Every structure is written in C-alpha cells, then in structure tokens.
N, C-alpha and C positions, 0 to 999 in steps of 0.2 A: 271379420278377415277376408280379404280377396285372396281368394286361392286358387292356383291355375292346375288345371288336369290335363296330364299329356296322356292320349289313348283313350280313345272310350269304348274300352271293351270291358266283360265281365265286372274286371276288377273297379276299372275306371267309373264305371257307370252305376256301381254298386255306392261307392266313396260318394261319387256326386249327390247321388239321392241320400245317404245321410247327413251331409255337410248341409243340404239347404234345407232339412228337416231340423238343422241347429243353426236355420239363421243366419249363414257364410255366404259371402256374395262369390260363387262359383262361375269361372271359364274353363270352357271344354274345349281341346285341341286336338283334331284327330285329320288325317288325311284322306278318309270317307266320305264324301259330301254325305252320302246316301244313314251311312251310322248315323252322321251328325244331326240330320233332319231327323230321325224317330227321336234321339235326341232333345232337341229343339222342341219338337211335339208334346213333349211327356215332361219334361224340367224345367223349371225357370231356370236356365241357366245361357250364358251369352257362347256363343258355338262358334270358333275360328278355326277355319278350312288352312291345313297346310301341316307340315313337320315340324315337331317340335325341337326338333335338333338346328334347323334354320332361324337365327337370327332374326330374319324381317317377321317371319310368324309370331315370335315370341313377343317383339316388341308391338308388334299390332295387336296383342293380346293385354297388352299393358304390362310385361314383367317387371317392369321397373318400379312400380306400385304393388307388386305380388309381396303378400306377408309370406307364401308358403307355395312351393311348385311341387307335383306331384307327378314323379313320369312314371306310367304304367304300361307302356309299348309290350309289344310281343318280343322286342328285343333289346336285352341287357345294354347291348353296346349306345345304342340311342337313348337310354334310359338316362346311363352313365353322363353323355355328351349332353344333353338335353339341361342336365341338373349345374355342368360345369358353366356352359354359357349361359343359362337365366340367374346365376349366383354372380357371375359377369358383370349382370345389365341391371342388375339389383335386387332381386330376390333376397328376400332376407332367411327363407330358409329351403332345403330341399330334401325330398323324398324319394329316392328311387328304388322299382323294385329288379331286383338281381336275382336271378333263379340258377344259371349254370354252376355245378358244382365245383369247375374249374373256378371260378372265379372264390369259393368259399376261403381258400386259404389264406389269400391275400388279401378279403374283402377290408380289414382295417387299413391297410396302404391305399388302398383304392379311395375309400371313404376319405383319407387325408389327403390324397393329391387333386380329390376332381372336386374337395369342397363339397361334398355329400354328406349332408346331418345326417341322415336316417337312410342305412338300407335294410330291404325286405323280402327275405325270402320264402314266398309262401309256401312251396315242396317241401324246405328244411321245417320251419313252422308244422307244417301237418304231421312232418313224422313223427316230429318229438311228442306232438299231442296224441296220435295213434300209440307211439310207445309208451306213454302213460299209463293210456287202455287197457294193453298187453298187462301191463304190471299190476293191475287189480279190476281183473276180468269181468268182475262183476257189476261193476262200475259204467254208468253210461256216457258219464265227462269227469275229467280231473282238471281244474285250476290251481295255481301255486300261487302264493303272496309270501310280502316279506321274505324274497330270496328263500325261498322252499320252505320258511318256517310254518307257516300255514298252509293247509290243503283244504279246497271245497271239493265234494266229493259227488256227482249226481248219481244215484240210483234208484230204482224204482222197487218200491214197497210192495209185498208179498202178504196173502192172507197170513202164513205162519212165521212173518218176521215179530217178532215180540213188541215194538212199538209200537205195532197197527191197534187201533181203538183207544186206545190211552191218550185223554187232553197231555197234552206238550209238559206241563206243568207238573204234571205227577208221574211222569216217566221215570225218574230217578229216584221218585220214593217209593213205586211199586216193582221197577225192577232192582233187586240188589244185586250190586255191584256192576251195574251198566255204565263204562266210560260216558262222562258228564259234554258231550259235543253242543255246539250251536246249531237250532235248526233253522236255518237262515230263512229259506225260499220253499213252496211245493206248488206244484202246477199239477191240475186236476179239472178235466176235461175242458181244456184250453185256458184255462184263469189260472192267475198265477198269485198266491196269496203269501205274504210276510206275517209266519202264524205268532200269534199269541201265545198265554199262556194256556188258554181254552181251546184253543184249537187241536181238534184230533185228526192225528195222522190214517188215511185210509187204506186199503189194497189195491194198487192201481195207480199211485198218487207216484208222482217222478220228486223224489225228495231229494233240497241240495243238503248237506252238514257239513260244518266246519270248524276246525280245530287243528292242533298240533300236529304234526305226521304220526305221532306215538300214539296219540290221544284218537284219530282218526284210527289206525291200523288195530287197535284195541277192541274200538267201538264195532268195527266190522267182524273182528275175532268173536264178539260176546253172540253178534246176530248169526254167525257162523255163514259169512258170506265167502268170507278168503282162504276156504280148503282147497277151490283151486289152484294149480300155478300153468301158465304155458310154455311149453317145450317144445311144441312146433309148430309153426305156422306155413299157411300158402297164401300166397301174395298174389292176385289176379293183377295183370298189367306192369310191364318192365319200364313203367315211369321214374321220373326224378324223383316223385315220393316215395317211390318201391325202394330207389337206389338207398336214399337217405334213411329211411325205416329198416332196413336192411344192416345198414352199417352202427344203427344205433340199436339195436336188440340183440346181434349176436353175439357182444362179448358177455351179456349178459346170461350167455348160455343156451339161446333160444335157437332150434336148428331152422332154415328160413327155405323155402320152396318158392321160385317165382316162376309163375305162367306169361308168357308174353309169343304172341300170334309170329308175330315178325320178326322172320331168321337173322336178321344185320345187327338186329337188338340184341337179340337172345346172343349172340356170341360176342357182343360188346359188352353186356352183362356178366358174362361168365368169366370175362377178363377181368372186368371191375369186383367183382366178388367172387374168387376162388374157391373159398367157404362155403358158395351158398349154392344150393340144388336148384339149377336154371333149366325149365322146361319148356320146349317150343313147341306152340300148340294152341289150340281155340280154348279159350277159358269158356266159354258160353256150352261147348259140348260136353253135357252131361256125365258121358259115358268116360268121356279123357278125366274130367275130373275123382270120379269116383276108381278110376282105374290108377289115378296119382294118388290115392287112399284118403281122401277127402273127408269120408267118413270119422279116421282114425286123430283129425288132427283136433289141437286145442283152439285154433282159432283160425279164419279167415278173413283175409280184409282184400274188399273189393277196389282197386285203383283205376281200372280202365277209363279212358277217355271219355267214356259214354255212360253217363247217368243213369239210363234206363239198361244199359247191360250190366252195370252194378247193383240194382236194386233186384233183379231177376235171380242174377249167379247168388246174392248173398240171402235171398228168400231159399234157393236151392241148398245151400249151408247152410243153413237155420233146419228146413224140413231133414236134413242127413245128420241132424242134433251134433254138431258141432258147438261145443259151449259158447264160444265168442266170434261173432261177425261184427267186422267194421266196413261200413259202405260209405263210400265219397259221394256227397252230393251237393252240385251247386244250384239246385233248384228250389228255392222257398216252396213256390208252389206244391212240391211233392211230399214237406215233410211232414205234415198231418196224416199221408196216407201211408207212408212210411212206418211210422208209429202206430198207425192201426196195424198192421201188417203185422208187430212184433220186433221190428228191427229197430231197438234203441239209442245202439252206438253209430251216428251220421257224423259226417266230417264233411267241412266246407272249408277248403281252402278260400274260397271268395270270402266268407266272413271272417276266417281268422286272420286275411289281411285286411280288412276292412277295421278289426276292431283295433289291430296294430297303430293303423294310420290314423284314428279318431283319437287313440290317447296321446299320441304324439301332439296331434291338433287341439286337443283340449289343453293340454298341458302348457300350448305357446297362449292358448287364449286366457288362460288365467291372471297372465303376468303377474303382479304381484300377490296373488293369491296362493292360496295352500294345494299347488300343483295336484293334478294326476299322475300318478308314477306309473298304475297298473290299471288298465280295462278290460274286461272280457262280459260279454254278451251271453246272459243266458234264458235260455228257455226259448230259442229260435226269438230274442230280441225284444222277450216279453220283459225282460230284465237284464240289470245291470251290476257287477261286482265292479267296486271301484275301490282302490289304494290309494290313500294319501301319506304324507307326513306330517304332521302337527308341528306348528312353527312358534317359537318363544312369545310371541306377541299378539298371537290368534286371543279372540276375547273368550272364546270358552277354554281356555288352560287353564284347570286346576279346580273347574269348574264341578259339582256332581252332576254324572249326566241326567240323575231326576231334575234337576234346576235350569235342566235345558231346552229348549225348544228346537223338537225332529222335527225335520220337515216329514209332514204326511206321507206312507207310504214309503217310508226309508226307515233301516234299519242300521244301527252300529252293531255291525257284528264282533268285530275280533279286533282286539287292540296287543302290539305288540312292546312289551316295554324291556331294552336293555337285554334281548333275546328271549324272555320267556313271554309267552303265547298266555292269554287270558281271554273269555267271556265278559263283558263289561255290564255291570247289575247300576241299578240306582245308585248307589254311595260312590262308585267309582268315579275316576274322572280320567282326564285325558293330560298329560304329558307333554312337553317340545320334546321333539323327538321319535313319539311313539308313533308306530307305524298301524294306519286306523284303516279298517275294510268295510266299505258299507253295501248295503245291497239297497238297488233303488228300483220301484217298479216304472220307471221314467229313462227317458234317455237326458242327454245334454248339461248334464251334473258336470261343472270343469273346477270347483272350488269347493273343499272342504266347507268353508264357511256359509256357502249356499245350502246347505244340510244342516250344520249345528249352527243356535243363535242363542245368546245370553236370554 
C-alpha cells in the first residue's frame, strides 16, 4: 500500500519504521528539512519537504494515489485540515491524531464532517491503559478482546506462585480448584515462548494468561495476587494523560493527587479537576514527595515530559515501598534497563498509537480476507496478539483444529462464540462469526487465513 505520513515526530517516525518492515510504500512529509534528512538516512522512505495542510505539497507527494494518509503533527487543527484536503484530492482513507480534550466530546461530529476515517488520541488511550493497571495492581499489562469479554493479563511469576516449576499440562491436575486459563506467552531472559504442555514456568518469567474476566479474576485470587486495592494515587506531571487518567479513575473511588511544577498549569488543573488534590511543586524533589505522603500511596504514576525524570522518580517510589508504580517511557532502548531495575509497568504512548494505527492499516490490507479487529504488541513488540472475526466462507470453518495447519510460532488462544469464551483444543472448531484471538511471535499478519490453513 502507498501510505503518506504527515509529521516526522516520534509517532510518525515509529509508524514509518513499522510500515516499512511490513513492506508498504511510505512517503514522509514534514516542514523541518533536518528531521527529514535524518529519516532519509535511516529509513527507506520518500521524503517531501513542506506543510501537510498545503494542497501543493500533498499533490507533489502523490496524494491522489495514496491508500492511507496519517496526519501526526503536533497540531490537531493541522492534522484535521490535512485529512480533509487529502481526501478531497483522492486519498482513500485518513487517520488523524487529535489530542486536545476540548475536541473529545465532539470527536464523532468532527470525524463525520471532516471525512476522517479514524481519530487517534494517544493520551486518552494511554490513560485508559493505566486505569486498567490500577484496577489490577498485580499486573504489568492488561489487554481486552471481543468487546471486553476476553482479558489477557501479563504478570511476573514469583517463587511462591503455585504454578511455578510445574509443566503447563499438569497445572490443573496438580493444583485442585485452580481456574483454567490459557498460558498464552512467556518471556524469559529476553526470549519469547509460546508454551506447550511440557513448558515449565519459572520464577522471574513474564507470563501472559488469557480467559474471560471472571475466570481471570478467580485465577489471580487463587494465586493470592488480588488482595491489594488502589485507593490513593500520586501522579507526577499535569499532562493531558494525567487529566484523562484522573477523569477515568476518580469515579472508581480512587483519590487522586497530581504534582505539577508549572503554576499556571496547576491552576488550570485545579479548575478542571476540583475533586483532585493539585500540588504545585517539583516532583523530582524527594523531600517534597515524602512530605506529600508518597510512602502511604497505593500507586505512583510518573507522567512527566522527560523519560529520565519518570524513571528516576519511579525508582524512588519503588524504593519507598509504593506497591504499584507505573512509568511513562517512549525510549525502546531503556526498556531492558528499566525491567532489570524492577519496574515492570511501563507505558509508551508512542507504542500504543503505533499499534492502533497498524491495526487499521492491516484491516485495509486484508481486503476481502478476515481482517484484523484488534492488535496489541506484547513483550516490547516481540509478539503480537490479534483478534479476527471468522467469516462464513473461510476454508477452516467447521474443521477440527487438530486437522488444521497452524502457522509455526503461532497459537489459536481463545474463541468467543455467542458470548461464551473458551480455550480451543484439538476437537474444537471455528464457526462463522466467532471472535478468534491468536498469539504470534512475528509481525505483519493481516488475515486469519495466513495463520490457519486446511
């Protein structure tokens, strides 16, 4: 596919890298020649200097032949205008990054009137993900599929966990009463495994389990991991993410304190969030953090604009005994270091935005195939979880799974049929209309028929 990206910032560059890896024809548009030069030197893309909101620039970039245009500049207004002009000039689909909370209430109207096919709000999506982590503090990551019926939860296994040092096939036989979940993927020493029956989970492994919400909750209750409840949260940085997060979790009965160094921003937050405790101060000041009761908090969320600041304050909060620490980080190179230091809950708005855009692109790629409904990058992009809806005429319909040829390093994890969630075994089959969740140790899958063959 021919894809135009307007805005060569963090998100635009990261999306371009992934699209090139999946063999799309990418054109990058930006006003900054030095930024474009860096991209031209490192990526196989055509770079066009100019404004994405200028029809002449878009035409010189070949917008009339574009399958998709992705507007990811720092300006919401520029992104919306870019999509409108591009669609008028012949682009088939338009994606706009729209971040300002002022546009959130009227987003559907804006999309319809400006002919935007998809609006991406990285800050709101990030806040929703953090909110899920605060609901399940023992988890390091949570994803939902099939309209919330299936949850995939990532957690770190400890020596005292009952499932450790037992072959997966023997867990339910040896541990009487343990709810049956799917052990979907395991990361150990930087390697990702799709567990078979003989696989043994070890202490220190990052484990992904999947099932319906009730079963997953019961599973962690069996392991004794769901005893803690978050009631008090301290958020570092008064960003848009902080605003969306506070709006999301305060109705759950969670008391929110936000620490912001900028006085004007702190005043604005106190007006927008009257029920929250807004603290005007330097969040890197350890004495101030202790004075504001950091050690008594159930959770600390570092959302400042600097990844290094988030990392250092997150480590300090962890050393102070805060049970749940969530750190925002967009630097992929830091992830190994952060995990080695004991911080497991790392949130990347850039990665969340990339996954959202890639899901949409793959759905367009599949054309008449069984398209991607949801896509999540797992374990720092080393694996993917994808959701499809099976179609009536697909060749695998009605065939027992044991008789199907499943792509190597890929697992048919969960099937949802008429609201019922189950983990498929050899005698089970897929029916038309089923939501099928797969786990793959490779990227670029855009059609369920690429995974399952008769």
